[in-house]
C-alpha positions as CSV (number, residue, x, y, z in Angstrom):
1,A,173.5,112.4,-144.4
2,A,174.5,113.8,-147.9
3,G,172.0,112.5,-150.6
4,Q,169.4,111.7,-148.3
5,A,166.1,113.1,-149.4
6,T,162.8,113.7,-147.2
7,V,159.6,113.2,-149.0
8,E,156.2,114.2,-147.0
9,Y,152.8,112.7,-148.4
10,T,149.3,113.0,-146.8
11,V,147.6,109.6,-147.0
12,P,143.7,109.2,-146.8
13,D,142.3,108.9,-142.9
14,N,141.1,105.6,-143.1
15,L,142.3,102.2,-141.9
16,T,144.9,101.2,-144.7
17,Q,148.3,99.8,-145.0
18,Y,150.4,100.8,-147.5
19,R,153.6,99.3,-148.7
20,V,156.4,102.1,-149.4
21,M,159.2,101.4,-152.1
22,A,162.3,103.4,-152.8
23,V,164.8,102.8,-155.5
24,A,168.0,104.5,-156.1
25,A,170.6,104.1,-159.2
26,T,173.8,106.1,-159.6
27,T,176.2,105.0,-162.6
28,Q,177.9,102.6,-160.6
29,D,175.4,101.4,-157.6
30,F,171.8,100.4,-157.2
31,G,169.6,99.9,-154.5
32,T,166.2,99.4,-153.0
33,A,164.6,99.8,-149.9
34,E,161.0,99.6,-148.8
35,T,158.7,99.9,-145.5
36,S,154.9,100.0,-144.5
37,I,152.9,102.5,-143.0
38,T,149.3,102.3,-141.4
39,A,147.2,105.2,-142.0
40,R,144.7,105.5,-139.0
41,L,142.3,108.3,-137.3
42,P,142.9,109.1,-133.3
43,L,139.2,107.8,-133.0
44,M,137.5,104.9,-135.3
45,V,134.5,103.5,-135.7
46,R,134.6,100.0,-137.5
47,P,131.1,98.2,-137.9
48,S,130.9,94.4,-137.9
49,A,127.9,93.9,-139.5
50,P,126.5,90.4,-141.0
51,R,126.8,89.7,-144.9
52,F,123.3,89.8,-145.3
53,L,119.8,89.8,-143.5
54,N,116.7,87.8,-143.9
55,F,113.6,89.3,-143.6
56,G,112.1,89.3,-139.7
57,D,115.6,88.9,-138.7
58,Q,116.5,90.7,-135.3
59,L,120.1,91.4,-134.4
60,Q,122.7,93.4,-132.2
61,L,124.3,95.5,-134.7
62,P,128.2,95.5,-133.3
63,V,130.3,98.2,-133.8
64,V,133.9,98.5,-132.4
65,V,135.0,102.1,-131.4
66,Q,138.9,102.7,-131.4
67,N,141.0,104.9,-129.5
68,Q,144.3,105.3,-131.0
69,T,145.5,108.4,-128.4
70,D,147.5,108.2,-125.4
71,A,144.3,109.5,-123.3
72,D,140.8,107.9,-122.0
73,L,138.2,109.2,-124.7
74,I,134.8,109.5,-123.7
75,V,132.7,108.9,-127.3
76,D,129.1,109.4,-128.3
77,V,128.4,106.8,-130.8
78,V,125.0,107.3,-132.8
79,A,123.3,105.3,-135.6
80,N,121.0,105.9,-138.5
81,A,119.2,103.4,-140.6
82,A,117.2,103.3,-143.5
83,N,115.3,100.0,-144.3
84,L,116.3,98.6,-141.0
85,T,114.7,99.7,-137.6
86,L,116.9,100.3,-134.7
87,T,114.7,98.9,-131.7
88,A,116.5,100.5,-128.9
89,D,118.9,103.8,-128.4
90,Q,120.1,105.3,-131.6
91,G,122.9,107.1,-129.7
92,L,125.2,105.5,-126.7
93,R,128.0,107.1,-124.8
94,V,131.1,105.2,-123.9
95,T,134.5,105.6,-122.3
96,V,137.2,104.3,-124.7
97,P,140.4,103.6,-122.8
98,A,143.7,104.9,-124.2
99,N,145.1,102.5,-127.0
100,D,142.2,100.6,-127.0
101,R,138.9,99.4,-128.0
102,V,135.1,99.0,-127.1
103,E,132.4,97.2,-128.8
104,V,128.9,98.6,-128.7
105,R,125.6,97.3,-130.0
106,F,122.8,98.6,-131.4
107,P,119.6,96.2,-131.6
108,A,117.8,96.5,-135.1
109,A,115.1,94.5,-136.8
110,A,114.7,93.8,-140.5
111,E,111.5,94.6,-141.1
112,E,111.0,95.3,-145.2
113,V,113.0,93.7,-148.1
114,G,115.6,95.2,-150.0
115,D,119.0,96.7,-149.3
116,A,119.5,98.3,-145.5
117,Q,121.6,101.1,-145.0
118,V,123.5,102.3,-141.5
119,Q,125.0,105.2,-140.9
120,L,127.4,105.3,-137.7
121,A,129.6,108.2,-136.3
122,A,131.7,108.6,-133.3
123,V,132.4,111.8,-131.7
124,A,134.9,112.6,-128.9
125,G,135.8,116.3,-128.5
126,D,137.7,117.2,-131.5
127,Y,138.0,113.3,-133.0
128,A,135.4,112.1,-135.1
129,D,134.7,109.2,-137.6
130,A,132.0,107.8,-139.5
131,A,131.2,105.1,-141.8
132,T,128.3,103.4,-143.7
133,I,127.3,100.1,-144.4
134,K,124.6,98.3,-146.6
135,L,123.8,94.9,-146.6
136,P,120.8,92.9,-148.5
137,V,117.6,91.9,-146.6
138,Y,116.6,88.8,-148.5
139,T,112.7,87.5,-148.9
140,P,111.7,84.5,-146.5
141,A,111.8,81.5,-148.5
142,T,109.3,79.1,-146.7
143,T,106.1,78.5,-148.7
144,E,103.2,76.4,-147.9
145,A,101.3,74.7,-150.2
146,F,98.3,72.0,-150.0
147,A,95.8,70.1,-152.3
148,T,92.6,68.7,-151.8
149,Y,91.0,65.8,-153.9
150,G,87.9,64.6,-154.7
151,V,84.7,63.9,-157.4
152,L,82.2,65.8,-158.5
153,D,79.7,64.0,-160.2
154,A,76.8,65.9,-159.4
155,G,76.2,69.4,-157.9
156,S,78.9,71.4,-156.1
157,V,81.3,71.1,-153.4
158,A,82.3,73.8,-150.7
159,Q,85.9,73.7,-149.8
160,P,86.8,75.9,-146.9
161,V,89.9,78.0,-147.2
162,A,91.5,79.4,-143.8
163,V,94.2,82.2,-143.8
164,P,97.1,80.8,-141.9
165,Q,98.6,82.4,-138.7
166,D,101.7,84.1,-138.2
167,I,101.9,85.1,-142.4
168,F,103.9,88.1,-143.9
169,P,100.9,89.4,-145.8
170,Q,103.2,91.4,-147.9
171,F,104.7,88.0,-149.4
172,G,103.0,85.0,-151.5
173,G,99.5,84.9,-152.2
174,L,96.5,82.2,-153.1
175,Q,96.5,80.4,-156.3
176,I,93.9,77.9,-156.8
177,S,93.8,75.5,-159.8
178,T,91.4,73.0,-161.0
179,S,91.2,70.0,-163.3
């Protein structure tokens, strides 16, 4: 129709919803309209990681692989981690039905304190997507303390100190005080 304009824009290829608003005015009339559009890829990989980990945690890192096409896809999903040990396969092959999604899990263990980073990628023919996540790995919060009391009037006293079992040698220490 007369007076209509078509405008094309390229939007980023991440999963985002945009709200589009249009305003038109003439000397006598004023009008507005709005709609929303969702940007997405034909194949998307979406990690669903916890917000944080504690040192020593073991987890199943869930990743949702979403197929936005009208055909089934055979998808290769791979993971690469820093400061997080992937304890099983770093690559999986799954079939994702048309317009559906499949969850895959990567077993992992938090063996060092700091920030863990995981890179994930999914590939199916010409389609691909990738994501990177970071999550903190916190220091264990439990400690053990004990005290021994006695009197030293003469001579010396031997106090045996045994190393506790099941400790993390990279944390804590031994502190001795006398009074």
